C-alpha positions, 0 to 999 in steps of 0.5 A: 531719508525717509523718503529714500528708506521708503522707496529703498523699501518698497523696491526689496518687496518687489521680489528677488529680481529688483533686490539683485538689481539694487546689490548690483548697483550698490557694487558699482557705486561703491566702486565708483566712490572708491575710484573718485576717492583713489584719484583725487587724493593720489593714492599709489596702486603697485606703486603709481597712481592709476586713472580714473578708469583703473582705479574703478577697476582696481575696486570692483575688483576688490569687492568680488576678490578680497584676496587683492587687499594682500597687495594693498599698501599706504592710504591705499589699503585702508581704502581697499580694506573698506571696499573689501569689507563693503564687497563681501556683504554686498556680494554675498548677499548677492549670491544667496539671493541667486543661489535661493533663486535657483532652489526656489526655481528647482522646487517650484519644478518638483512641486509643479507650480512653475508656469509653463513656457509659452505653447499652442496646439498641445493637449491637456489632461486635467485631474487624474485618477486611475485611468491617468496613465493609461490615458497617457499611455494612449496619447503616447502612441497617438504621434506621427511616427516617434514623435511624442504630441505636446501634452501637460497634465494639471491635477491635484496631486504630487507630481512625484506621485505622477511621475512615479505611476508613469515610470511605473507603466511598462507600456510607456517605457522610458518616456515615463520619466520625461514625457508629459510636462506634469502641473499640481494645482486646482483644475477649476482655479482660472489662474492656474490653467492659464499659468500652468496649462495655457489652456486658451492656446491648447488644442484639446482639454480632457476632464478625468472623473475624480471618483467623488461624490461630487465628480459631476459638479467638480467637472461642471465647475472646471468646464466652466472655469476653462470657458474663462480662461478663454476669455468666454463665454462670447458670442463673437468667438467660433468653435476653431478658436477654443479647445476642444472639451472632452470629459469623462462622465459616469452613468445618466448625468444627461439632466446636467451635461446635454444643457451645458454643452447645448448652451456653451456650444452657441458661444462657440466651445465644443463638449464631448462626453464619454460616459465610461458605464455605458461604454463599458456596457455596450462593448460588453454587449458587443464582444459577448456574440462571438469570441475574438471581437475583443481584440478587433474593438481594441485595436479600432479604439487604440493608437497602437494599431489601426483606428478610425480616422474621418478623411476628405475622398481623393478628388478622383474617387467618385462613389463610396463603392470605388472608394472601397476598392481604389484605396488599396491602403486603407478600409472605408467603412461609411461617410459623414457629411461634412457640413451637418455631421451626419453618419451615414454607416450603410452608403450604397455602393453608388453613393456620391462623395461629394460634400461627405468626408470618408470613415477609414480605417487606416494605420495612422493619420498620415496613411489616412490621408495619402495620395498614394495607394489609390488604383483607379483601375480597380473595378468600382462597387457598384448599386445599392446594397440589399436588405436581403443580405444583412445578416440575420439575428440568432436565438440565444440563450443569455447568462448574466452573472452579477448587476451593476448600475448599467445592467439594464442598458446592457440587456436593452443593446443585447436585445438589439443583437438577439433573435427571437425565442431569445432568453436571458437568466440574470443570476444576482446575490441580492434581489434586483427590481430592474423596472420595465425593460424594453426587450423584445427579443428576451422574451423568456426572462428569469431574475434569480436571487439563489438563497444557497448562493450565487456561486453554490448556484453556479456549480449546481447549475446544468442548462447550456448557455450560447453566451455568459456576461460576468458583471463587475461590481461597482458597489465594492471596491475595484480590486474585491469587484475583479477578484469575485470575478474570477471565481465566477470565471472559474466556475463558468469554465470547470474541467469535464463534459458534466457542466453545461458550459456557455459558449462564449465567456465575457467578463468585466473587469474594472482594473487593467492591470487584472486581465493578465490574471484571467486567461483565455482558458477562463474568459474568451474576452475581457472588457477592461473598464479603464482602459476601454474609457482611456482609449475613447478619451484618447481618440476623441480628443485626437479627433472629436469628429469620431463621437457620432461613428463610435456611439453608431458603432458601439451603441444599440443599432443594428450596425455591427462588427462579426467574425465569419469562418474561413470560406475557403476551408479545405483549399491549399493556395492563397487568396488577396484581400482585394478577392476577399473584399469583393466577395463579402461586399456580396452579402453587402457587407465590408472586409476589415481584416482577417485573424489567422489561425495562430490568434493573430489579427490583421486589420486593413491589409494592403489589398494585394496582400496574399493569406494563404487558405489554411492560415486563415481562421476567420474574416473580419467584417462590418455588417448590419444585423436584421430581426428574422420575420 
């Protein structure tokens, strides 16, 4: 008897399913026992002695429906009463357990602790921060047509809070109410990664920095947890067998991140890093040169319009110059070596495409890879791209207001785009010691900490600056940093002619929602840190091979995007994008699109599409800058 009791106890503690099976078995056993008694004693049911199957059925019905007892008489009434009492205990317990299991299931889903069904080739976002909603917004636009990418979010946050934030995102609309799958857990717990994110079968994993002092340490732990969850490290695994890991880092972390990347690459893990601080700085340097460049970079980086793709060239397209003219509905800007990953953003027109992939700007992945829209009759561009046609650097006088951890890198990048004889003036509220700067063009460098305060100095300053950059303050909260930027912008753009207004004004903002508070009358371009980081993380998760392409376009390299004034002023007819492409190619440059007089940007228009001369304001070109001698 003790052994039976022990077996029953062990069965009960194994889970609710076991208990339900035991209760169901007990109900059947009760009905069988009662049927045997009724058959052996010939107890009458409804006036006649039942057969064994009928007695079993009548007994089983009474365990479920106690109302049947009112029809029982004589000896069967006693048996029916016993069956009904015991059956009520069994069935009510069974119903209670089933109900409890359903409630636990619902609670698990609500809390985000319910294991996800098996899935593959999905995107996993680990961690949650201010940019979490924006990252998901970008992935929402990355699908083909209206189809959403399969995505799972695992973070040490409440699922209800994350879902509420997604529903508050107007750009997500109703999609935020049911997509993506949200789970709450620890990002460096291998059990959570397996149960709640199915990490090993995912396509890519994006790790967000948690904005704490241990942010980098937590990121490294998360990476190692992913490796362990994928049954690594193992030397016999290839890169395509593991998900790509895209991590957000803040500032100089190369001493830890670079060795991590190199060493895990030996085990088939590919890690792509996005330095949000450097990215914000490099983009600010790019857009400060020309008003309107911000919308061009935003269009290329995000998924809502035209973006970058890497695709094999059609077999009939032999050279890069032929790709520029023959591909009618996309724009070729460079090549990347298929074997070594070497990026070439300035190939000669006669460069053969064998063994290389094209770097394209297209509306979506399907358009980039399409075999349609190819006109082999279009005359190809031939020969080289002479260096004499490279666009010369302009002498400029730059004003920088504020200082942060990326300011030195900003000045060094800006120096690459400034001509000889340029100057830079940095105004800060506290004295700064930038150390030795690697500046060649900014021969005149002034660092000013006015005793009357930065805002008062700006009100009194009468010198003219070509460009002004208002830096975000990383030492205060995002709200306080943006508030200070707004006040500074008001000083840089006052009414009247007595002030030496900068030609272009660019501001760094830390909160995306604040960009609507600084209209174009205050700043020509805004660099919103979280939006830039979010779009880049999403782009690299979907296409990690773009890592070096984006670095060469945004970093301190001679390659850049320029806005060329309408060369057709005074004419009243129209011009096709093919004609624009051919004309721009005479300077060794590639036409990317145009900006209309109403400010509308169009990248990668069809080569046959025409625009009226009176509607054309600027041509967007991809070019290479050179220093004047």
